[in-house]
KEZALUM-982095 format. One record per residue (C-alpha): residue number from 1; chain; z, y, x. Coordinates in pm, whole numbers, plus 50000, padded with zeros to 5 digits. Layout:
% KEZALUM-982095
REC   i ch    up north  east
REC NUM  A     Z     Y     X
...
% end
This chain:
% KEZALUM-982095
REC   i ch    up north  east
REC   1  A 87205 53391 97209
REC   2  A 87046 53693 97382
REC   3  A 86760 53483 97481
REC   4  A 86725 53356 97107
REC   5  A 86749 53698 96979
REC   6  A 86492 53809 97223
REC   7  A 86273 53511 97125
REC   8  A 86320 53616 96751
REC   9  A 86222 53949 96828
REC  10  A 85914 53840 97018
REC  11  A 85802 53640 96725
REC  12  A 85851 53907 96460
REC  13  A 85558 54126 96385
REC  14  A 85623 54457 96239
REC  15  A 85359 54613 95985
REC  16  A 85363 54996 95929
REC  17  A 85158 55152 95662
REC  18  A 85036 55484 95774
REC  19  A 85037 55765 95512
REC  20  A 84671 55844 95578
REC  21  A 84559 55509 95450
REC  22  A 84730 55561 95129
REC  23  A 84565 55900 95085
REC  24  A 84219 55763 95167
REC  25  A 84246 55495 94886
REC  26  A 84375 55780 94623
REC  27  A 84088 55996 94726
REC  28  A 83832 55741 94669
REC  29  A 83968 55678 94310
REC  30  A 83954 56045 94251
REC  31  A 83599 56073 94349
REC  32  A 83498 55784 94127
REC  33  A 83688 55925 93829
REC  34  A 83525 56271 93893
REC  35  A 83161 56113 93909
REC  36  A 83224 55920 93583
REC  37  A 83331 56211 93418
REC  38  A 83033 56417 93541
REC  39  A 82802 56170 93403
REC  40  A 82991 56138 93074
REC  41  A 82972 56524 93030
REC  42  A 82594 56527 93116
REC  43  A 82526 56253 92865
REC  44  A 82723 56428 92592
REC  45  A 82543 56759 92652
REC  46  A 82208 56583 92643
REC  47  A 82294 56408 92319
REC  48  A 82417 56737 92150
REC  49  A 82117 56931 92277
REC  50  A 81873 56670 92158
REC  51  A 82047 56666 91800
REC  52  A 82035 57047 91778
REC  53  A 81663 57064 91876
REC  54  A 81573 56803 91622
REC  55  A 81790 56977 91351
REC  56  A 81615 57324 91437
REC  57  A 81278 57165 91435
REC  58  A 81351 57006 91091
REC  59  A 81499 57331 90952
REC  60  A 81191 57525 91062
REC  61  A 80954 57276 90912
REC  62  A 81157 57273 90588
REC  63  A 81155 57652 90585
REC  64  A 80792 57661 90625
REC  65  A 80717 57414 90341
REC  66  A 80963 57604 90134
REC  67  A 80789 57938 90194
REC  68  A 80450 57788 90097
REC  69  A 80598 57650 89793
REC  70  A 80756 57961 89674
REC  71  A 80451 58181 89766
REC  72  A 80168 58046 89542
REC  73  A 79818 58158 89623
REC  74  A 79798 58351 89281
REC  75  A 80101 58550 89188
REC  76  A 80192 58635 88842
REC  77  A 80098 59006 88904
REC  78  A 79760 58910 89011
REC  79  A 79720 58695 88682
REC  80  A 79838 58987 88476
REC  81  A 79603 59219 88638
REC  82  A 79306 58977 88587
REC  83  A 79386 58948 88210
REC  84  A 79442 59313 88166
REC  85  A 79102 59416 88314
REC  86  A 78928 59129 88137
REC  87  A 79056 59301 87813
REC  88  A 78953 59645 87917
REC  89  A 78623 59606 88097
REC  90  A 78473 59868 87869
REC  91  A 78732 60141 87943
REC  92  A 78517 60453 88023
REC  93  A 78791 60595 88238
REC  94  A 78807 60316 88507
REC  95  A 78706 60370 88854
REC  96  A 78363 60239 88992
REC  97  A 78334 59921 89192
REC  98  A 78265 60120 89509
REC  99  A 78574 60342 89464
REC 100  A 78806 60067 89409
REC 101  A 78659 59863 89704
REC 102  A 78737 60148 89942
REC 103  A 79090 60157 89848
REC 104  A 79119 59780 89832
REC 105  A 78977 59750 90196
REC 106  A 79257 59999 90330
REC 107  A 79519 59817 90151
REC 108  A 79412 59471 90267
REC 109  A 79429 59609 90633
REC 110  A 79770 59782 90587
REC 111  A 80062 59638 90787
REC 112  A 80315 59459 90548
REC 113  A 80519 59579 90387
REC 114  A 80273 59861 90286
REC 115  A 80418 60171 90098
REC 116  A 80154 60273 89867
REC 117  A 80211 60604 89647
REC 118  A 79998 60650 89340
REC 119  A 79982 60971 89144
REC 120  A 79877 60881 88787
REC 121  A 79907 60581 88567
REC 122  A 79547 60472 88498
REC 123  A 79360 60155 88400
REC 124  A 79374 60049 88765
REC 125  A 79761 60041 88760
REC 126  A 79815 59677 88749
REC 127  A 79533 59625 89009
REC 128  A 79699 59858 89272
REC 129  A 80023 59665 89211
REC 130  A 79858 59340 89253
REC 131  A 79641 59432 89568
REC 132  A 79976 59551 89738
REC 133  A 80140 59228 89654
REC 134  A 80381 59205 89949
REC 135  A 80431 59586 89971
REC 136  A 80597 59865 89761
REC 137  A 80374 60039 89513
REC 138  A 80524 60355 89336
REC 139  A 80352 60543 89039
REC 140  A 80410 60910 88955
REC 141  A 80289 61030 88610
REC 142  A 80325 61350 88399
REC 143  A 80395 61156 88068
REC 144  A 80758 61012 88073
REC 145  A 80689 60816 87756
REC 146  A 80380 60645 87895
REC 147  A 80576 60566 88230
REC 148  A 80858 60410 88010
REC 149  A 80609 60209 87804
REC 150  A 80440 60079 88134
REC 151  A 80780 59979 88277
REC 152  A 80881 59811 87978
REC 153  A 80551 59613 87908
REC 154  A 80518 59527 88281
REC 155  A 80859 59509 88442
REC 156  A 80739 59473 88788
REC 157  A 80585 59830 88787
REC 158  A 80780 60099 88950
REC 159  A 80691 60430 88785
REC 160  A 80857 60769 88771
REC 161  A 80774 61096 88554
REC 162  A 80743 61445 88694
REC 163  A 80716 61782 88535
REC 164  A 80412 61959 88656
REC 165  A 80426 62346 88611
REC 166  A 80074 62428 88739
REC 167  A 79763 62519 88558
REC 168  A 79403 62499 88652
REC 169  A 79341 62858 88551
REC 170  A 79589 62956 88809
REC 171  A 79422 62774 89119
REC 172  A 79338 63081 89314
REC 173  A 79670 63242 89265
REC 174  A 79860 62926 89362
REC 175  A 79642 62885 89689
REC 176  A 79719 63245 89772
REC 177  A 80092 63191 89725
REC 178  A 80088 62886 89959
REC 179  A 79914 63082 90236
REC 180  A 80160 63362 90217
REC 181  A 80465 63113 90228
REC 182  A 80305 62879 90476
REC 183  A 80588 62980 90729
REC 184  A 80880 62927 90472
REC 185  A 80885 62730 90152
REC 186  A 80530 62590 90181
REC 187  A 80530 62457 90537
REC 188  A 80319 62160 90595
REC 189  A 80595 61954 90741
REC 190  A 80919 61965 90547
REC 191  A 81135 61769 90307
REC 192  A 81007 61867 89979
REC 193  A 81334 61774 89801
REC 194  A 81468 62105 89927
REC 195  A 81150 62309 89887
REC 196  A 81079 62591 89639
REC 197  A 80702 62591 89706
REC 198  A 80527 62621 89367
REC 199  A 80291 62336 89458
REC 200  A 80558 62113 89610
REC 201  A 80693 61849 89388
REC 202  A 81068 61846 89446
REC 203  A 81210 61662 89158
REC 204  A 81112 61310 89253
REC 205  A 81381 61047 89321
REC 206  A 81552 61123 89655
REC 207  A 81446 60790 89802
REC 208  A 81081 60866 89777
REC 209  A 81097 61162 90022
REC 210  A 81238 60926 90297
REC 211  A 80986 60658 90269
REC 212  A 80700 60639 90525
REC 213  A 80399 60632 90308
REC 214  A 80090 60433 90440
REC 215  A 79859 60491 90154
REC 216  A 79850 60769 89889
REC 217  A 79605 60787 89599
REC 218  A 79573 61117 89397
REC 219  A 79436 61010 89046
REC 220  A 79668 61227 88842
REC 221  A 79774 61429 88660
REC 222  A 79505 61542 88409
REC 223  A 79283 61815 88510
REC 224  A 78970 61861 88284
REC 225  A 79062 62180 88091
REC 226  A 79194 62515 88211
REC 227  A 79551 62477 88078
REC 228  A 79586 62121 88227
REC 229  A 79814 62094 88510
REC 230  A 79549 61984 88762
REC 231  A 79603 61809 89097
REC 232  A 79675 62103 89318
REC 233  A 80039 62008 89345
REC 234  A 79961 61631 89385
REC 235  A 79734 61698 89679
REC 236  A 79955 61955 89843
REC 237  A 80258 61690 89804
REC 238  A 80049 61418 89951
REC 239  A 79943 61627 90253
REC 240  A 80312 61728 90323
REC 241  A 80437 61345 90283
REC 242  A 80180 61241 90525
REC 243  A 80238 61512 90797
REC 244  A 80624 61482 90770
REC 245  A 80650 61123 90850
REC 246  A 80929 61027 91100
REC 247  A 80844 60668 91179
REC 248  A 80631 60379 91084
REC 249  A 80247 60409 91122
REC 250  A 80153 60771 91239
REC 251  A 79848 60771 91016
REC 252  A 79828 60795 90644
REC 253  A 79536 60727 90425
REC 254  A 79496 60982 90142
REC 255  A 79234 60914 89866
REC 256  A 79155 61176 89605
REC 257  A 78973 61056 89290
REC 258  A 78719 61279 89103
REC 259  A 78664 61439 89419
REC 260  A 78353 61601 89292
REC 261  A 78543 61842 89058
REC 262  A 78642 62194 89191
REC 263  A 79015 62165 89171
REC 264  A 79018 61835 89372
REC 265  A 78765 61945 89622
REC 266  A 78928 62288 89685
REC 267  A 79267 62149 89707
REC 268  A 79170 61890 89941
REC 269  A 78978 62130 90166
REC 270  A 79298 62350 90178
REC 271  A 79574 62103 90238
REC 272  A 79411 61770 90349
REC 273  A 79136 61935 90575
REC 274  A 78768 61860 90630
REC 275  A 78840 61752 90989
REC 276  A 79040 61470 90834
REC 277  A 78788 61373 90586
REC 278  A 78666 60996 90658
REC 279  A 78429 60929 90376
REC 280  A 78315 61081 90054
REC 281  A 78118 60850 89819
REC 282  A 78082 60841 89431
REC 283  A 78400 61019 89303
REC 284  A 78629 60938 89592
REC 285  A 78746 61141 89899
REC 286  A 78907 60950 90169
REC 287  A 79114 61138 90421
REC 288  A 79335 61005 90724
REC 289  A 79606 61229 90816
REC 290  A 79830 61198 91127
REC 291  A 80195 61316 91124
REC 292  A 80254 61689 91265
REC 293  A 80507 61866 91466
REC 294  A 80796 62000 91266
REC 295  A 80724 62369 91375
REC 296  A 80350 62342 91242
REC 297  A 80245 62619 91037
REC 298  A 79896 62531 90968
REC 299  A 79754 62254 90732
REC 300  A 79406 62277 90907
REC 301  A 79299 62347 91257
REC 302  A 79028 62602 91151
REC 303  A 79265 62787 90918
REC 304  A 79442 63107 91014
REC 305  A 79760 63150 90832
REC 306  A 79861 63494 90702
REC 307  A 80213 63602 90778
% end
């Protein structure tokens, strides 16, 4: 029996499975699963990115076409202006072609959106609005009824009325007052909303004092008889607004129409300054003013202020 047992033991083979073999097989399967997952994720990301890029490109293209479709070459404002001037071509108060072109050239080069302030509602009102098509054009006039009439007839016009308290006959007296108060109420750099300077317009809408004006045109109020308001206050205000800018373009173009008249010429020399005069042709004076330090007490470099 013992021998049979021994023989049986000799013929029996024992197979042992080492734990390492099991681990190696499991590890291989995990690697395969990880690789497959990475490939799947990469494919999904590529698909999503491609769809987003296509969608963005399509959206941009649609937006561009929409912008072209909603921005026709000739706006309603331009059409109204053309019709208006076609029916008023014989108006004796209109500007000359040379004067209009000077202002038009500056507006065309002004960065959009351009802020354009105009003193006076004139035969060129619709033209200024049309030329500054993508900007903001604000009109200031002495006649509240005419301002209301223009806004009612042309709703796209933004106009405000202002009460002038000056007289042409008081020109020299007013200039003297400004020189005396140049350190206080009549400073060249200030917020005119809080000023009591006799030549400073402080009753405009508050928002207008905060705007950074790129172009200012003084073509009002009336100034052709001694008791008329004259344009001293408009010129003074234009000079202060240009020098008091806090941001935007540091330079402001200021145009003064009827520059051949005494009030306009004297006021411009006093508050806009000869050193800032770029061009004077026909009836238009063109000045370019830079913003000044808040502590400045002189409008012009060659002026000596009295204390």
